[in-house]
HTML snippet that shows the backbone in 3Dmol.js (N, CA, C, O; Angstrom):
<script src="https://3Dmol.org/build/3Dmol-min.js"></script>
<div id="view" style="width:600px;height:400px;position:relative"></div>
<script>
const pdb = `
ATOM      1  N   UNK A   1      94.379 111.127 139.805  1.00  0.00           N
ATOM      2  CA  UNK A   1      95.522 110.397 139.805  1.00  0.00           C
ATOM      3  C   UNK A   1      95.970 110.581 137.874  1.00  0.00           C
ATOM      4  O   UNK A   1      95.245 110.055 137.031  1.00  0.00           O
ATOM      5  N   UNK A   2      97.483 111.550 137.402  1.00  0.00           N
ATOM      6  CA  UNK A   2      97.588 111.412 136.074  1.00  0.00           C
ATOM      7  C   UNK A   2      97.579 109.789 135.819  1.00  0.00           C
ATOM      8  O   UNK A   2      97.384 108.768 136.479  1.00  0.00           O
ATOM      9  N   UNK A   3      97.758 109.992 135.081  1.00  0.00           N
ATOM     10  CA  UNK A   3      97.830 109.102 133.930  1.00  0.00           C
ATOM     11  C   UNK A   3      99.427 108.172 133.306  1.00  0.00           C
ATOM     12  O   UNK A   3     100.167 108.698 132.474  1.00  0.00           O
ATOM     13  N   UNK A   4      99.655 107.009 133.800  1.00  0.00           N
ATOM     14  CA  UNK A   4     101.432 107.108 133.022  1.00  0.00           C
ATOM     15  C   UNK A   4     100.680 105.943 131.833  1.00  0.00           C
ATOM     16  O   UNK A   4     100.335 104.770 131.980  1.00  0.00           O
ATOM     17  N   UNK A   5     100.632 106.729 130.823  1.00  0.00           N
ATOM     18  CA  UNK A   5     100.879 105.818 129.530  1.00  0.00           C
ATOM     19  C   UNK A   5     101.910 104.859 129.397  1.00  0.00           C
ATOM     20  O   UNK A   5     102.749 104.703 130.284  1.00  0.00           O
ATOM     21  N   UNK A   6     101.905 104.282 128.471  1.00  0.00           N
ATOM     22  CA  UNK A   6     102.320 102.458 128.932  1.00  0.00           C
ATOM     23  C   UNK A   6     102.635 102.310 126.910  1.00  0.00           C
ATOM     24  O   UNK A   6     101.940 101.932 125.967  1.00  0.00           O
ATOM     25  N   UNK A   7     103.933 102.804 127.045  1.00  0.00           N
ATOM     26  CA  UNK A   7     104.737 102.232 125.073  1.00  0.00           C
ATOM     27  C   UNK A   7     103.608 101.463 124.560  1.00  0.00           C
ATOM     28  O   UNK A   7     102.539 101.702 123.998  1.00  0.00           O
ATOM     29  N   UNK A   8     104.407 100.215 125.063  1.00  0.00           N
ATOM     30  CA  UNK A   8     104.242  99.000 124.568  1.00  0.00           C
ATOM     31  C   UNK A   8     102.600  98.615 124.093  1.00  0.00           C
ATOM     32  O   UNK A   8     101.997  98.168 123.117  1.00  0.00           O
ATOM     33  N   UNK A   9     102.356  99.071 125.363  1.00  0.00           N
ATOM     34  CA  UNK A   9     100.500  99.139 124.885  1.00  0.00           C
ATOM     35  C   UNK A   9      99.905 100.159 123.242  1.00  0.00           C
ATOM     36  O   UNK A   9      99.242  99.971 122.222  1.00  0.00           O
ATOM     37  N   UNK A  10     100.540 101.034 123.794  1.00  0.00           N
ATOM     38  CA  UNK A  10     100.276 102.194 122.166  1.00  0.00           C
ATOM     39  C   UNK A  10     100.904 101.881 121.468  1.00  0.00           C
ATOM     40  O   UNK A  10     100.438 102.489 120.504  1.00  0.00           O
ATOM     41  N   UNK A  11     102.263 100.981 120.844  1.00  0.00           N
ATOM     42  CA  UNK A  11     102.527 100.781 120.125  1.00  0.00           C
ATOM     43  C   UNK A  11     101.671  99.018 119.509  1.00  0.00           C
ATOM     44  O   UNK A  11     101.542  98.562 118.374  1.00  0.00           O
ATOM     45  N   UNK A  12     101.273  98.491 120.812  1.00  0.00           N
ATOM     46  CA  UNK A  12     100.266  97.198 120.410  1.00  0.00           C
ATOM     47  C   UNK A  12      99.253  97.784 119.478  1.00  0.00           C
ATOM     48  O   UNK A  12      98.893  97.295 118.407  1.00  0.00           O
ATOM     49  N   UNK A  13      98.677  99.344 120.247  1.00  0.00           N
ATOM     50  CA  UNK A  13      97.270  99.331 119.196  1.00  0.00           C
ATOM     51  C   UNK A  13      97.552 100.333 117.506  1.00  0.00           C
ATOM     52  O   UNK A  13      97.005 100.582 116.431  1.00  0.00           O
ATOM     53  N   UNK A  14      98.733 100.585 118.257  1.00  0.00           N
ATOM     54  CA  UNK A  14      99.198 101.477 116.448  1.00  0.00           C
ATOM     55  C   UNK A  14      98.935  99.626 115.204  1.00  0.00           C
ATOM     56  O   UNK A  14      98.197  99.489 114.228  1.00  0.00           O
ATOM     57  N   UNK A  15      99.613  98.888 115.670  1.00  0.00           N
ATOM     58  CA  UNK A  15      99.656  97.498 114.794  1.00  0.00           C
ATOM     59  C   UNK A  15      98.745  96.975 115.102  1.00  0.00           C
ATOM     60  O   UNK A  15      98.608  96.140 114.209  1.00  0.00           O
ATOM     61  N   UNK A  16      97.538  96.784 116.135  1.00  0.00           N
ATOM     62  CA  UNK A  16      96.775  96.256 115.753  1.00  0.00           C
ATOM     63  C   UNK A  16      96.029  97.349 115.344  1.00  0.00           C
ATOM     64  O   UNK A  16      94.995  97.116 115.970  1.00  0.00           O
ATOM     65  N   UNK A  17      95.785  98.536 114.644  1.00  0.00           N
ATOM     66  CA  UNK A  17      95.097  99.429 113.419  1.00  0.00           C
ATOM     67  C   UNK A  17      95.778  98.967 112.016  1.00  0.00           C
ATOM     68  O   UNK A  17      95.221  98.781 110.934  1.00  0.00           O
ATOM     69  N   UNK A  18      96.890  98.863 112.294  1.00  0.00           N
ATOM     70  CA  UNK A  18      97.356  98.038 110.745  1.00  0.00           C
ATOM     71  C   UNK A  18      97.118  97.051 110.056  1.00  0.00           C
ATOM     72  O   UNK A  18      97.148  96.897 108.835  1.00  0.00           O
ATOM     73  N   UNK A  19      96.816  96.205 111.080  1.00  0.00           N
ATOM     74  CA  UNK A  19      96.643  94.990 111.199  1.00  0.00           C
ATOM     75  C   UNK A  19      94.905  94.502 110.569  1.00  0.00           C
ATOM     76  O   UNK A  19      94.283  93.650 109.936  1.00  0.00           O
ATOM     77  N   UNK A  20      94.791  95.803 111.330  1.00  0.00           N
ATOM     78  CA  UNK A  20      92.403  95.561 110.277  1.00  0.00           C
ATOM     79  C   UNK A  20      91.825  94.946 111.360  1.00  0.00           C
ATOM     80  O   UNK A  20      91.004  94.045 111.188  1.00  0.00           O
ATOM     81  N   UNK A  21      92.325  95.519 113.047  1.00  0.00           N
ATOM     82  CA  UNK A  21      91.421  94.993 113.832  1.00  0.00           C
ATOM     83  C   UNK A  21      91.123  96.345 114.129  1.00  0.00           C
ATOM     84  O   UNK A  21      91.889  97.277 114.375  1.00  0.00           O
ATOM     85  N   UNK A  22      89.587  96.295 114.052  1.00  0.00           N
ATOM     86  CA  UNK A  22      88.484  97.268 114.035  1.00  0.00           C
ATOM     87  C   UNK A  22      87.751  98.454 115.041  1.00  0.00           C
ATOM     88  O   UNK A  22      87.133  97.798 115.879  1.00  0.00           O
ATOM     89  N   UNK A  23      87.554  99.901 115.316  1.00  0.00           N
ATOM     90  CA  UNK A  23      87.300  99.928 116.315  1.00  0.00           C
ATOM     91  C   UNK A  23      86.358  99.401 117.331  1.00  0.00           C
ATOM     92  O   UNK A  23      86.462  99.743 118.509  1.00  0.00           O
ATOM     93  N   UNK A  24      85.433  98.573 116.916  1.00  0.00           N
ATOM     94  CA  UNK A  24      84.728  97.859 117.477  1.00  0.00           C
ATOM     95  C   UNK A  24      85.237  96.832 118.868  1.00  0.00           C
ATOM     96  O   UNK A  24      85.037  96.683 120.074  1.00  0.00           O
ATOM     97  N   UNK A  25      85.932  96.347 117.860  1.00  0.00           N
ATOM     98  CA  UNK A  25      87.293  95.577 118.951  1.00  0.00           C
ATOM     99  C   UNK A  25      88.089  96.235 119.710  1.00  0.00           C
ATOM    100  O   UNK A  25      88.758  95.906 120.690  1.00  0.00           O
ATOM    101  N   UNK A  26      87.955  97.148 119.186  1.00  0.00           N
ATOM    102  CA  UNK A  26      89.223  98.046 120.258  1.00  0.00           C
ATOM    103  C   UNK A  26      88.320  98.427 121.597  1.00  0.00           C
ATOM    104  O   UNK A  26      88.973  98.481 122.640  1.00  0.00           O
ATOM    105  N   UNK A  27      86.901  98.696 121.696  1.00  0.00           N
ATOM    106  CA  UNK A  27      86.039  98.698 122.743  1.00  0.00           C
ATOM    107  C   UNK A  27      85.657  97.640 123.507  1.00  0.00           C
ATOM    108  O   UNK A  27      85.273  97.817 124.663  1.00  0.00           O
ATOM    109  N   UNK A  28      85.715  96.554 123.005  1.00  0.00           N
ATOM    110  CA  UNK A  28      85.003  95.150 123.154  1.00  0.00           C
ATOM    111  C   UNK A  28      86.649  94.973 123.772  1.00  0.00           C
ATOM    112  O   UNK A  28      86.658  94.385 124.853  1.00  0.00           O
ATOM    113  N   UNK A  29      87.324  95.175 123.520  1.00  0.00           N
ATOM    114  CA  UNK A  29      88.467  94.427 124.522  1.00  0.00           C
ATOM    115  C   UNK A  29      88.440  95.950 125.444  1.00  0.00           C
ATOM    116  O   UNK A  29      89.148  95.644 126.403  1.00  0.00           O
ATOM    117  N   UNK A  30      88.163  96.885 125.585  1.00  0.00           N
ATOM    118  CA  UNK A  30      88.098  97.378 126.694  1.00  0.00           C
ATOM    119  C   UNK A  30      87.311  97.187 128.037  1.00  0.00           C
ATOM    120  O   UNK A  30      87.581  97.100 129.235  1.00  0.00           O
ATOM    121  N   UNK A  31      86.141  97.164 127.188  1.00  0.00           N
ATOM    122  CA  UNK A  31      84.678  96.938 128.188  1.00  0.00           C
ATOM    123  C   UNK A  31      84.579  95.331 128.351  1.00  0.00           C
ATOM    124  O   UNK A  31      83.721  95.071 129.194  1.00  0.00           O
ATOM    125  N   UNK A  32      84.896  94.720 128.068  1.00  0.00           N
ATOM    126  CA  UNK A  32      85.314  93.342 128.746  1.00  0.00           C
ATOM    127  C   UNK A  32      86.754  93.017 129.306  1.00  0.00           C
ATOM    128  O   UNK A  32      87.076  92.061 130.012  1.00  0.00           O
ATOM    129  N   UNK A  33      87.307  93.738 128.967  1.00  0.00           N
ATOM    130  CA  UNK A  33      88.839  92.806 130.028  1.00  0.00           C
ATOM    131  C   UNK A  33      88.057  92.341 131.943  1.00  0.00           C
ATOM    132  O   UNK A  33      87.160  92.911 132.565  1.00  0.00           O
ATOM    133  N   UNK A  34      88.925  91.096 132.330  1.00  0.00           N
ATOM    134  CA  UNK A  34      88.541  91.043 132.885  1.00  0.00           C
ATOM    135  C   UNK A  34      90.098  91.429 133.917  1.00  0.00           C
ATOM    136  O   UNK A  34      90.001  91.671 135.121  1.00  0.00           O
ATOM    137  N   UNK A  35      91.114  91.422 133.360  1.00  0.00           N
ATOM    138  CA  UNK A  35      91.820  92.934 133.946  1.00  0.00           C
ATOM    139  C   UNK A  35      91.992  93.782 133.892  1.00  0.00           C
ATOM    140  O   UNK A  35      93.139  94.132 133.612  1.00  0.00           O
ATOM    141  N   UNK A  36      90.950  94.758 134.126  1.00  0.00           N
ATOM    142  CA  UNK A  36      90.965  96.596 134.051  1.00  0.00           C
ATOM    143  C   UNK A  36      92.053  96.813 133.828  1.00  0.00           C
ATOM    144  O   UNK A  36      91.179  97.639 133.565  1.00  0.00           O
ATOM    145  N   UNK A  37      93.563  97.054 133.544  1.00  0.00           N
ATOM    146  CA  UNK A  37      94.196  98.448 133.633  1.00  0.00           C
ATOM    147  C   UNK A  37      94.146  99.859 133.338  1.00  0.00           C
ATOM    148  O   UNK A  37      94.841 100.360 134.223  1.00  0.00           O
ATOM    149  N   UNK A  38      93.831 100.537 132.793  1.00  0.00           N
ATOM    150  CA  UNK A  38      93.254 101.749 132.838  1.00  0.00           C
ATOM    151  C   UNK A  38      94.274 102.266 132.102  1.00  0.00           C
ATOM    152  O   UNK A  38      93.902 102.550 130.964  1.00  0.00           O
ATOM    153  N   UNK A  39      95.722 102.555 132.379  1.00  0.00           N
ATOM    154  CA  UNK A  39      96.368 102.878 131.735  1.00  0.00           C
ATOM    155  C   UNK A  39      96.828 102.303 130.705  1.00  0.00           C
ATOM    156  O   UNK A  39      97.080 103.088 129.791  1.00  0.00           O
ATOM    157  N   UNK A  40      97.119 100.797 130.418  1.00  0.00           N
ATOM    158  CA  UNK A  40      97.272 100.007 129.374  1.00  0.00           C
ATOM    159  C   UNK A  40      96.560 100.139 128.173  1.00  0.00           C
ATOM    160  O   UNK A  40      97.002 100.630 127.134  1.00  0.00           O
ATOM    161  N   UNK A  41      95.024  99.508 128.427  1.00  0.00           N
ATOM    162  CA  UNK A  41      93.470  99.921 128.090  1.00  0.00           C
ATOM    163  C   UNK A  41      93.196 101.381 127.153  1.00  0.00           C
ATOM    164  O   UNK A  41      92.466 101.237 126.173  1.00  0.00           O
ATOM    165  N   UNK A  42      93.657 102.524 127.374  1.00  0.00           N
ATOM    166  CA  UNK A  42      93.977 103.678 127.643  1.00  0.00           C
ATOM    167  C   UNK A  42      95.075 104.571 126.338  1.00  0.00           C
ATOM    168  O   UNK A  42      94.841 105.574 125.665  1.00  0.00           O
ATOM    169  N   UNK A  43      96.393 103.587 126.409  1.00  0.00           N
ATOM    170  CA  UNK A  43      97.429 103.452 125.978  1.00  0.00           C
ATOM    171  C   UNK A  43      96.837 102.897 124.921  1.00  0.00           C
ATOM    172  O   UNK A  43      96.421 103.798 124.193  1.00  0.00           O
ATOM    173  N   UNK A  44      96.614 101.888 124.512  1.00  0.00           N
ATOM    174  CA  UNK A  44      96.324 101.199 123.403  1.00  0.00           C
ATOM    175  C   UNK A  44      94.906 101.655 122.659  1.00  0.00           C
ATOM    176  O   UNK A  44      94.741 101.422 121.461  1.00  0.00           O
ATOM    177  N   UNK A  45      94.402 101.989 123.063  1.00  0.00           N
ATOM    178  CA  UNK A  45      92.969 102.736 122.616  1.00  0.00           C
ATOM    179  C   UNK A  45      94.237 103.761 121.765  1.00  0.00           C
ATOM    180  O   UNK A  45      94.698 103.561 120.642  1.00  0.00           O
ATOM    181  N   UNK A  46      94.553 104.794 122.657  1.00  0.00           N
ATOM    182  CA  UNK A  46      95.670 105.930 122.107  1.00  0.00           C
ATOM    183  C   UNK A  46      95.961 105.729 120.997  1.00  0.00           C
ATOM    184  O   UNK A  46      95.349 106.266 120.074  1.00  0.00           O
ATOM    185  N   UNK A  47      96.977 104.899 120.812  1.00  0.00           N
ATOM    186  CA  UNK A  47      97.715 103.992 119.915  1.00  0.00           C
ATOM    187  C   UNK A  47      96.854 103.918 119.039  1.00  0.00           C
ATOM    188  O   UNK A  47      97.189 104.855 118.315  1.00  0.00           O
ATOM    189  N   UNK A  48      96.135 103.551 118.663  1.00  0.00           N
ATOM    190  CA  UNK A  48      95.151 102.620 117.842  1.00  0.00           C
ATOM    191  C   UNK A  48      94.420 104.433 116.900  1.00  0.00           C
ATOM    192  O   UNK A  48      94.155 104.503 115.699  1.00  0.00           O
ATOM    193  N   UNK A  49      94.292 105.483 117.812  1.00  0.00           N
ATOM    194  CA  UNK A  49      93.287 106.203 117.017  1.00  0.00           C
ATOM    195  C   UNK A  49      94.815 106.914 116.041  1.00  0.00           C
ATOM    196  O   UNK A  49      94.899 107.326 114.884  1.00  0.00           O
ATOM    197  N   UNK A  50      96.047 106.769 117.375  1.00  0.00           N
ATOM    198  CA  UNK A  50      96.305 107.760 116.677  1.00  0.00           C
ATOM    199  C   UNK A  50      97.134 107.117 115.175  1.00  0.00           C
ATOM    200  O   UNK A  50      97.689 107.672 114.226  1.00  0.00           O
ATOM    201  N   UNK A  51      96.899 105.789 115.516  1.00  0.00           N
ATOM    202  CA  UNK A  51      97.458 104.954 113.758  1.00  0.00           C
ATOM    203  C   UNK A  51      96.278 105.628 112.702  1.00  0.00           C
ATOM    204  O   UNK A  51      96.505 106.193 111.632  1.00  0.00           O
ATOM    205  N   UNK A  52      95.262 105.443 113.198  1.00  0.00           N
ATOM    206  CA  UNK A  52      93.884 106.022 112.287  1.00  0.00           C
ATOM    207  C   UNK A  52      94.109 107.433 111.773  1.00  0.00           C
ATOM    208  O   UNK A  52      93.924 107.663 110.578  1.00  0.00           O
ATOM    209  N   UNK A  53      94.602 108.645 112.825  1.00  0.00           N
ATOM    210  CA  UNK A  53      94.694 110.155 112.051  1.00  0.00           C
ATOM    211  C   UNK A  53      95.783 109.709 111.282  1.00  0.00           C
ATOM    212  O   UNK A  53      95.554 109.726 110.073  1.00  0.00           O
ATOM    213  N   UNK A  54      97.054 109.260 111.662  1.00  0.00           N
ATOM    214  CA  UNK A  54      98.031 108.996 110.796  1.00  0.00           C
ATOM    215  C   UNK A  54      97.031 108.970 109.495  1.00  0.00           C
ATOM    216  O   UNK A  54      96.750 110.037 108.949  1.00  0.00           O
ATOM    217  N   UNK A  55      96.599 107.964 109.101  1.00  0.00           N
ATOM    218  CA  UNK A  55      96.352 107.383 107.979  1.00  0.00           C
ATOM    219  C   UNK A  55      95.091 108.227 107.020  1.00  0.00           C
ATOM    220  O   UNK A  55      94.481 108.006 105.974  1.00  0.00           O
ATOM    221  N   UNK A  56      95.131 109.398 108.165  1.00  0.00           N
ATOM    222  CA  UNK A  56      93.304 110.217 107.491  1.00  0.00           C
ATOM    223  C   UNK A  56      94.603 111.061 106.881  1.00  0.00           C
ATOM    224  O   UNK A  56      94.821 111.381 105.713  1.00  0.00           O
ATOM    225  N   UNK A  57      95.478 111.339 108.215  1.00  0.00           N
ATOM    226  CA  UNK A  57      96.242 112.285 107.166  1.00  0.00           C
ATOM    227  C   UNK A  57      97.002 112.369 106.103  1.00  0.00           C
ATOM    228  O   UNK A  57      96.932 113.386 105.413  1.00  0.00           O
ATOM    229  N   UNK A  58      97.564 111.696 105.884  1.00  0.00           N
ATOM    230  CA  UNK A  58      97.910 111.486 104.469  1.00  0.00           C
ATOM    231  C   UNK A  58      97.098 111.412 103.273  1.00  0.00           C
ATOM    232  O   UNK A  58      97.207 111.843 102.126  1.00  0.00           O
ATOM    233  N   UNK A  59      95.913 110.453 104.164  1.00  0.00           N
ATOM    234  CA  UNK A  59      94.730 110.245 102.882  1.00  0.00           C
ATOM    235  C   UNK A  59      94.398 111.671 102.497  1.00  0.00           C
ATOM    236  O   UNK A  59      93.835 111.933 101.434  1.00  0.00           O
ATOM    237  N   UNK A  60      94.758 112.582 103.378  1.00  0.00           N
ATOM    238  CA  UNK A  60      93.703 114.472 103.284  1.00  0.00           C
ATOM    239  C   UNK A  60      94.749 114.887 102.166  1.00  0.00           C
ATOM    240  O   UNK A  60      94.320 115.442 101.155  1.00  0.00           O
ATOM    241  N   UNK A  61      95.999 114.658 102.299  1.00  0.00           N
ATOM    242  CA  UNK A  61      96.816 115.784 101.319  1.00  0.00           C
ATOM    243  C   UNK A  61      96.453 115.919  99.845  1.00  0.00           C
ATOM    244  O   UNK A  61      95.779 115.003  99.375  1.00  0.00           O
ATOM    245  N   UNK A  62      96.730 116.723  99.208  1.00  0.00           N
ATOM    246  CA  UNK A  62      96.884 117.003  98.156  1.00  0.00           C
ATOM    247  C   UNK A  62      97.628 115.975  97.306  1.00  0.00           C
ATOM    248  O   UNK A  62      98.656 115.438  97.718  1.00  0.00           O
ATOM    249  N   UNK A  63      97.044 115.689  96.012  1.00  0.00           N
ATOM    250  CA  UNK A  63      97.750 115.217  95.247  1.00  0.00           C
ATOM    251  C   UNK A  63      98.706 115.755  94.646  1.00  0.00           C
ATOM    252  O   UNK A  63      98.368 116.909  94.384  1.00  0.00           O
ATOM    253  N   UNK A  64     100.179 115.450  94.119  1.00  0.00           N
ATOM    254  CA  UNK A  64     100.926 116.002  93.740  1.00  0.00           C
ATOM    255  C   UNK A  64     101.189 115.493  92.597  1.00  0.00           C
ATOM    256  O   UNK A  64     101.340 114.340  92.194  1.00  0.00           O
ATOM    257  N   UNK A  65     101.241 117.097  91.854  1.00  0.00           N
ATOM    258  CA  UNK A  65     101.219 116.573  90.173  1.00  0.00           C
ATOM    259  C   UNK A  65     102.575 116.860  89.850  1.00  0.00           C
ATOM    260  O   UNK A  65     103.280 117.538  90.599  1.00  0.00           O
ATOM    261  N   UNK A  66     103.059 116.283  88.556  1.00  0.00           N
ATOM    262  CA  UNK A  66     104.675 116.501  88.174  1.00  0.00           C
ATOM    263  C   UNK A  66     104.599 116.906  86.666  1.00  0.00           C
ATOM    264  O   UNK A  66     104.584 115.989  85.845  1.00  0.00           O
ATOM    265  N   UNK A  67     104.571 117.618  86.427  1.00  0.00           N
ATOM    266  CA  UNK A  67     104.393 118.240  85.123  1.00  0.00           C
ATOM    267  C   UNK A  67     105.101 118.053  84.257  1.00  0.00           C
ATOM    268  O   UNK A  67     105.087 119.132  83.665  1.00  0.00           O
ATOM    269  N   UNK A  68     106.021 117.134  83.515  1.00  0.00           N
ATOM    270  CA  UNK A  68     107.404 116.472  82.908  1.00  0.00           C
ATOM    271  C   UNK A  68     107.248 117.205  81.478  1.00  0.00           C
ATOM    272  O   UNK A  68     108.199 116.933  80.745  1.00  0.00           O
ATOM    273  N   UNK A  69     106.652 117.743  81.110  1.00  0.00           N
ATOM    274  CA  UNK A  69     106.144 118.795  79.921  1.00  0.00           C
ATOM    275  C   UNK A  69     105.549 117.660  78.423  1.00  0.00           C
ATOM    276  O   UNK A  69     105.435 117.886  77.219  1.00  0.00           O
ATOM    277  N   UNK A  70     105.440 117.144  78.785  1.00  0.00           N
ATOM    278  CA  UNK A  70     105.011 115.876  77.556  1.00  0.00           C
ATOM    279  C   UNK A  70     103.390 115.797  78.000  1.00  0.00           C
ATOM    280  O   UNK A  70     102.910 115.850  79.132  1.00  0.00           O
ATOM    281  N   UNK A  71     102.702 115.647  76.662  1.00  0.00           N
ATOM    282  CA  UNK A  71     100.935 115.537  77.523  1.00  0.00           C
ATOM    283  C   UNK A  71     100.872 113.199  77.678  1.00  0.00           C
ATOM    284  O   UNK A  71     101.349 112.104  77.380  1.00  0.00           O
ATOM    285  N   UNK A  72      99.859 114.003  78.381  1.00  0.00           N
ATOM    286  CA  UNK A  72      99.513 113.396  79.644  1.00  0.00           C
ATOM    287  C   UNK A  72      97.864 112.451  79.108  1.00  0.00           C
ATOM    288  O   UNK A  72      96.734 112.910  78.941  1.00  0.00           O
ATOM    289  N   UNK A  73      98.529 110.628  78.927  1.00  0.00           N
ATOM    290  CA  UNK A  73      97.232 110.462  78.227  1.00  0.00           C
ATOM    291  C   UNK A  73      95.153 111.320  78.721  1.00  0.00           C
ATOM    292  O   UNK A  73      94.158 111.497  78.018  1.00  0.00           O
ATOM    293  N   UNK A  74      95.429 111.571  80.121  1.00  0.00           N
ATOM    294  CA  UNK A  74      94.332 112.128  80.822  1.00  0.00           C
ATOM    295  C   UNK A  74      93.814 113.653  80.925  1.00  0.00           C
ATOM    296  O   UNK A  74      92.937 114.182  81.608  1.00  0.00           O
ATOM    297  N   UNK A  75      94.907 114.237  79.767  1.00  0.00           N
ATOM    298  CA  UNK A  75      95.144 116.016  79.848  1.00  0.00           C
ATOM    299  C   UNK A  75      95.589 116.388  81.388  1.00  0.00           C
ATOM    300  O   UNK A  75      95.119 117.407  81.893  1.00  0.00           O
ATOM    301  N   UNK A  76      96.329 115.712  81.994  1.00  0.00           N
ATOM    302  CA  UNK A  76      96.871 116.489  83.513  1.00  0.00           C
ATOM    303  C   UNK A  76      97.911 117.444  83.067  1.00  0.00           C
ATOM    304  O   UNK A  76      98.101 118.377  83.847  1.00  0.00           O
ATOM    305  N   UNK A  77      98.828 117.417  81.683  1.00  0.00           N
ATOM    306  CA  UNK A  77      99.547 118.087  81.664  1.00  0.00           C
ATOM    307  C   UNK A  77      99.356 120.101  81.797  1.00  0.00           C
ATOM    308  O   UNK A  77      98.317 120.696  81.514  1.00  0.00           O
ATOM    309  N   UNK A  78     100.123 120.494  82.087  1.00  0.00           N
ATOM    310  CA  UNK A  78      99.584 121.677  82.559  1.00  0.00           C
ATOM    311  C   UNK A  78      99.852 122.846  80.903  1.00  0.00           C
ATOM    312  O   UNK A  78      99.490 124.023  80.913  1.00  0.00           O
TER     313      UNK A  78
END
`;
const viewer = $3Dmol.createViewer("view");
viewer.addModel(pdb, "pdb");
viewer.setStyle({}, {cartoon: {color: "spectrum"}});
viewer.zoomTo();
viewer.render();
</script>
């Protein structure tokens, strides 16, 4: 049966990552949940992972160096 993702749980997962929740805490939440709702648990974990990947994508971008035509103290001008 296909999974229907839960938007509220997905958003909660994204906010949890931004709020400092660890991957271990996410795994513990899923593993120890008394009320198992696979769609909500999967949506939460997916939101958490998407937020992590978004941050990694930003961090992986090359830095932008703007040449203002004046010498820079670190010698970064062209």
